[in-house]
DRENPA-3360 file (N, C-alpha, C; in nm, 2 decimals, always signed):
BEGIN
1 = XXXXXXXX = -0.45/+2.01/+3.43/-0.43/+2.08/+3.31/-0.29/+2.10/+3.27 ~ -0.20/+2.11/+3.37/-0.06/+2.13/+3.34/+0.00/+2.02/+3.27 ~ -0.05/+1.89/+3.29/-0.01/+1.78/+3.22/-0.04/+1.79/+3.07 ~ -0.16/+1.83/+3.04/-0.20/+1.85/+2.91/-0.11/+1.95/+2.84 ~ -0.09/+2.06/+2.90/+0.00/+2.16/+2.84/+0.14/+2.11/+2.82 ~ +0.19/+2.03/+2.91/+0.32/+1.97/+2.89/+0.32/+1.87/+2.77 ~ +0.22/+1.79/+2.76/+0.21/+1.70/+2.65/+0.20/+1.77/+2.52 ~ +0.12/+1.88/+2.51/+0.10/+1.96/+2.39/+0.23/+2.02/+2.35;
9 = XXXXXXXX = +0.31/+2.08/+2.44/+0.43/+2.14/+2.41/+0.54/+2.04/+2.36 ~ +0.54/+1.92/+2.42/+0.63/+1.82/+2.38/+0.60/+1.77/+2.24 ~ +0.47/+1.75/+2.21/+0.43/+1.70/+2.08/+0.46/+1.81/+1.97 ~ +0.43/+1.93/+2.00/+0.45/+2.04/+1.90/+0.60/+2.05/+1.88 ~ +0.68/+2.04/+1.98/+0.83/+2.05/+1.96/+0.88/+1.94/+1.87 ~ +0.82/+1.82/+1.89/+0.86/+1.70/+1.80/+0.82/+1.73/+1.65 ~ +0.70/+1.78/+1.64/+0.65/+1.81/+1.50/+0.74/+1.92/+1.43 ~ +0.78/+2.02/+1.51/+0.87/+2.12/+1.45/+1.00/+2.07/+1.42;
17 = XXXXXXXX = +1.05/+1.98/+1.50/+1.18/+1.91/+1.48/+1.18/+1.83/+1.35 ~ +1.07/+1.76/+1.32/+1.06/+1.68/+1.21/+1.04/+1.76/+1.08 ~ +0.99/+1.87/+1.08/+0.96/+1.95/+0.96/+1.08/+2.04/+0.93 ~ +1.14/+2.02/+0.81/+1.24/+2.10/+0.75/+1.23/+2.09/+0.60 ~ +1.32/+2.16/+0.53/+1.30/+2.16/+0.39/+1.33/+2.02/+0.33 ~ +1.40/+1.93/+0.39/+1.43/+1.80/+0.34/+1.30/+1.71/+0.36 ~ +1.21/+1.75/+0.44/+1.08/+1.68/+0.45/+1.00/+1.69/+0.33 ~ +1.00/+1.80/+0.26/+0.92/+1.83/+0.14/+1.00/+1.81/+0.01;
25 = XXXXXXXX = +1.13/+1.84/+0.01/+1.22/+1.82/-0.10/+1.32/+1.72/-0.07 ~ +1.32/+1.61/-0.14/+1.41/+1.50/-0.10/+1.55/+1.53/-0.15 ~ +1.64/+1.44/-0.12/+1.78/+1.45/-0.16/+1.79/+1.42/-0.31 ~ +1.87/+1.50/-0.38/+1.88/+1.48/-0.53/+1.94/+1.35/-0.56 ~ +1.90/+1.29/-0.67/+1.95/+1.16/-0.72/+2.02/+1.19/-0.85 ~ +2.15/+1.16/-0.86/+2.23/+1.18/-0.99/+2.24/+1.06/-1.07 ~ +2.20/+1.07/-1.20/+2.20/+0.95/-1.29/+2.25/+1.00/-1.42 ~ +2.37/+0.96/-1.46/+2.43/+0.99/-1.59/+2.40/+1.13/-1.64;
33 = XXXXXXXX = +2.43/+1.23/-1.57/+2.41/+1.37/-1.61/+2.27/+1.43/-1.59 ~ +2.18/+1.35/-1.53/+2.05/+1.39/-1.50/+2.03/+1.39/-1.35 ~ +1.97/+1.50/-1.30/+1.94/+1.51/-1.15/+1.79/+1.50/-1.13 ~ +1.75/+1.41/-1.04/+1.61/+1.39/-1.01/+1.59/+1.43/-0.86 ~ +1.49/+1.52/-0.84/+1.47/+1.56/-0.70/+1.32/+1.53/-0.67 ~ +1.30/+1.44/-0.57/+1.16/+1.41/-0.53/+1.09/+1.52/-0.45 ~ +0.97/+1.55/-0.47/+0.89/+1.64/-0.40/+0.77/+1.56/-0.33 ~ +0.75/+1.59/-0.20/+0.64/+1.52/-0.13/+0.55/+1.62/-0.06;
41 = XXXXXXXX = +0.43/+1.58/-0.03/+0.34/+1.65/+0.05/+0.33/+1.59/+0.19 ~ +0.34/+1.68/+0.29/+0.34/+1.63/+0.43/+0.22/+1.68/+0.50 ~ +0.15/+1.60/+0.57/+0.03/+1.64/+0.64/+0.03/+1.59/+0.79 ~ -0.01/+1.67/+0.88/-0.02/+1.63/+1.02/-0.16/+1.67/+1.08 ~ -0.21/+1.59/+1.16/-0.33/+1.63/+1.24/-0.29/+1.60/+1.39 ~ -0.35/+1.69/+1.47/-0.31/+1.68/+1.61/-0.42/+1.73/+1.70 ~ -0.44/+1.67/+1.82/-0.54/+1.71/+1.91/-0.50/+1.68/+2.05 ~ -0.55/+1.76/+2.15/-0.51/+1.74/+2.29/-0.64/+1.79/+2.37;
49 = XXXXXXXX = -0.65/+1.73/+2.49/-0.76/+1.76/+2.57/-0.74/+1.72/+2.71 ~ -0.81/+1.77/+2.80/-0.80/+1.73/+2.94/-0.91/+1.79/+3.03 ~ -0.92/+1.74/+3.15/-1.02/+1.80/+3.23/-1.00/+1.74/+3.38 ~ -1.08/+1.80/+3.46/-1.08/+1.76/+3.60/-1.22/+1.78/+3.66 ~ -1.25/+1.70/+3.76/-1.38/+1.72/+3.82/-1.40/+1.65/+3.95 ~ -1.51/+1.68/+4.02/-1.54/+1.61/+4.14/-1.68/+1.56/+4.13 ~ -1.72/+1.46/+4.21/-1.85/+1.41/+4.20/-1.87/+1.31/+4.32 ~ -1.99/+1.26/+4.32/-2.02/+1.16/+4.43/-2.05/+1.03/+4.36;
57 = XXXXXXXX = -2.01/+0.92/+4.43/-2.04/+0.79/+4.39/-2.18/+0.74/+4.44 ~ -2.23/+0.64/+4.39/-2.36/+0.59/+4.44/-2.36/+0.56/+4.59 ~ -2.24/+0.53/+4.64/-2.23/+0.49/+4.78/-2.24/+0.62/+4.87 ~ -2.24/+0.73/+4.81/-2.24/+0.86/+4.88/-2.10/+0.91/+4.91 ~ -2.00/+0.84/+4.87/-1.87/+0.89/+4.89/-1.83/+0.99/+4.78 ~ -1.75/+1.09/+4.81/-1.71/+1.18/+4.70/-1.58/+1.14/+4.64 ~ -1.56/+1.19/+4.52/-1.43/+1.16/+4.45/-1.40/+1.27/+4.36 ~ -1.27/+1.27/+4.32/-1.23/+1.37/+4.22/-1.12/+1.31/+4.14;
65 = XXXXXXXX = -1.10/+1.37/+4.02/-0.99/+1.32/+3.93/-0.96/+1.42/+3.82 ~ -0.85/+1.39/+3.76/-0.81/+1.46/+3.64/-0.77/+1.36/+3.53 ~ -0.77/+1.41/+3.41/-0.74/+1.33/+3.30/-0.69/+1.41/+3.18 ~ -0.62/+1.36/+3.10/-0.57/+1.43/+2.98/-0.52/+1.33/+2.88 ~ -0.51/+1.38/+2.75/-0.45/+1.30/+2.65/-0.42/+1.38/+2.52 ~ -0.34/+1.32/+2.44/-0.31/+1.38/+2.31/-0.31/+1.27/+2.21 ~ -0.33/+1.31/+2.09/-0.32/+1.21/+1.98/-0.28/+1.29/+1.85 ~ -0.23/+1.22/+1.76/-0.19/+1.28/+1.63/-0.16/+1.18/+1.53;
73 = XXXXXXXX = -0.15/+1.22/+1.41/-0.11/+1.14/+1.30/-0.05/+1.22/+1.19 ~ +0.01/+1.15/+1.10/+0.07/+1.22/+0.99/+0.10/+1.13/+0.87 ~ +0.13/+1.19/+0.76/+0.15/+1.12/+0.64/+0.24/+1.19/+0.54 ~ +0.30/+1.12/+0.46/+0.39/+1.17/+0.35/+0.34/+1.11/+0.22 ~ +0.32/+1.20/+0.12/+0.27/+1.15/-0.01/+0.36/+1.21/-0.12 ~ +0.42/+1.12/-0.20/+0.50/+1.17/-0.31/+0.41/+1.24/-0.41 ~ +0.45/+1.36/-0.46/+0.36/+1.44/-0.55/+0.43/+1.47/-0.69 ~ +0.56/+1.48/-0.69/+0.62/+1.51/-0.82/+0.77/+1.48/-0.82;
81 = XXXXXXXX = +0.83/+1.48/-0.93/+0.98/+1.47/-0.95/+1.02/+1.60/-1.03 ~ +1.13/+1.66/-0.98/+1.19/+1.77/-1.06/+1.31/+1.70/-1.13 ~ +1.31/+1.72/-1.26/+1.41/+1.65/-1.35/+1.49/+1.76/-1.41 ~ +1.63/+1.76/-1.39/+1.72/+1.85/-1.44/+1.82/+1.78/-1.53 ~ +1.82/+1.81/-1.66/+1.91/+1.75/-1.75/+1.96/+1.86/-1.85 ~ +2.04/+1.82/-1.95/+2.10/+1.92/-2.04/+1.99/+1.99/-2.12 ~ +1.87/+1.94/-2.13/+1.76/+2.01/-2.20/+1.69/+2.11/-2.12 ~ +1.71/+2.11/-1.99/+1.65/+2.20/-1.90/+1.59/+2.14/-1.78;
89 = XXXXXXXX = +1.49/+2.20/-1.72/+1.42/+2.16/-1.60/+1.28/+2.13/-1.63 ~ +1.22/+2.02/-1.58/+1.08/+1.99/-1.59/+1.03/+1.92/-1.47 ~ +0.90/+1.93/-1.45/+0.84/+1.86/-1.33/+0.75/+1.76/-1.39 ~ +0.76/+1.64/-1.33/+0.68/+1.52/-1.37/+0.59/+1.49/-1.25 ~ +0.46/+1.51/-1.26/+0.37/+1.48/-1.15/+0.36/+1.33/-1.12 ~ +0.34/+1.29/-1.00/+0.32/+1.15/-0.96/+0.18/+1.13/-0.91 ~ +0.11/+1.04/-0.97/-0.03/+1.01/-0.93/-0.04/+0.87/-0.88 ~ -0.12/+0.85/-0.78/-0.14/+0.71/-0.72/-0.06/+0.69/-0.60;
97 = XXXXXXXX = -0.04/+0.56/-0.57/+0.02/+0.51/-0.45/+0.17/+0.53/-0.44 ~ +0.23/+0.51/-0.33/+0.38/+0.53/-0.31/+0.46/+0.44/-0.40 ~ +0.41/+0.32/-0.44/+0.48/+0.24/-0.53/+0.50/+0.30/-0.66 ~ +0.41/+0.39/-0.70/+0.42/+0.45/-0.83/+0.54/+0.55/-0.84 ~ +0.59/+0.59/-0.72/+0.71/+0.67/-0.72/+0.83/+0.59/-0.78 ~ +0.84/+0.47/-0.73/+0.95/+0.39/-0.79/+0.93/+0.36/-0.93 ~ +0.81/+0.34/-0.97/+0.78/+0.32/-1.12/+0.81/+0.44/-1.20 ~ +0.78/+0.56/-1.14/+0.80/+0.68/-1.21/+0.95/+0.71/-1.22;
105 = XXXXXXXX = +1.02/+0.69/-1.11/+1.17/+0.71/-1.11/+1.23/+0.62/-1.22 ~ +1.19/+0.49/-1.22/+1.24/+0.39/-1.31/+1.21/+0.44/-1.46 ~ +1.09/+0.49/-1.48/+1.05/+0.54/-1.61/+1.14/+0.65/-1.66 ~ +1.16/+0.75/-1.57/+1.25/+0.87/-1.60/+1.39/+0.82/-1.63 ~ +1.44/+0.73/-1.54/+1.58/+0.68/-1.57/+1.59/+0.61/-1.70 ~ +1.49/+0.53/-1.73/+1.49/+0.46/-1.86/+1.48/+0.56/-1.98 ~ +1.40/+0.66/-1.97/+1.38/+0.76/-2.08/+1.51/+0.83/-2.09 ~ +1.58/+0.87/-1.98/+1.70/+0.94/-1.99/+1.81/+0.86/-2.05;
113 = XXXXXXXX = +1.82/+0.74/-2.01/+1.93/+0.65/-2.07/+1.90/+0.62/-2.22 ~ +1.78/+0.60/-2.26/+1.74/+0.58/-2.40/+1.77/+0.71/-2.48 ~ +1.74/+0.82/-2.43/+1.76/+0.95/-2.50/+1.91/+0.97/-2.52 ~ +1.99/+0.94/-2.41/+2.14/+0.96/-2.42/+2.20/+0.86/-2.52 ~ +2.14/+0.74/-2.52/+2.19/+0.64/-2.62/+2.16/+0.68/-2.76 ~ +2.04/+0.73/-2.78/+2.00/+0.77/-2.92/+2.09/+0.89/-2.96 ~ +2.12/+0.98/-2.87/+2.20/+1.10/-2.91/+2.34/+1.06/-2.94 ~ +2.39/+0.96/-2.87/+2.53/+0.92/-2.89/+2.54/+0.85/-3.03;
121 = XX = +2.43/+0.80/-3.09/+2.44/+0.73/-3.22/+2.45/+0.84/-3.33 ~ +2.40/+0.96/-3.30/+2.40/+1.06/-3.40/+2.53/+1.12/-3.43;
% end
């Protein structure tokens, strides 16, 4: 059982090390006076177990053993973009797969550049 406890402590330590504010709020992206900050959802699942026992084999000989294991998984899903420009702050939700993040960032950049170009004509 000590092995399982050691595995669990090590795994939990790694998860704690990985989680910080930059895990949920990405690095700001500056584009021509507009700041875009990605927001993501982070999820983890984790389990551990172990046991020991004694028994007899069909041959009549006794035996004993111990076993343990851990498993886990995690994922990161983009959920929104915070957009800060001269008009204020807004949040644009992201729906769908991770590739939509790039599409959404490209849309926001395009809209920002078009808006600035239109304003410079006035």
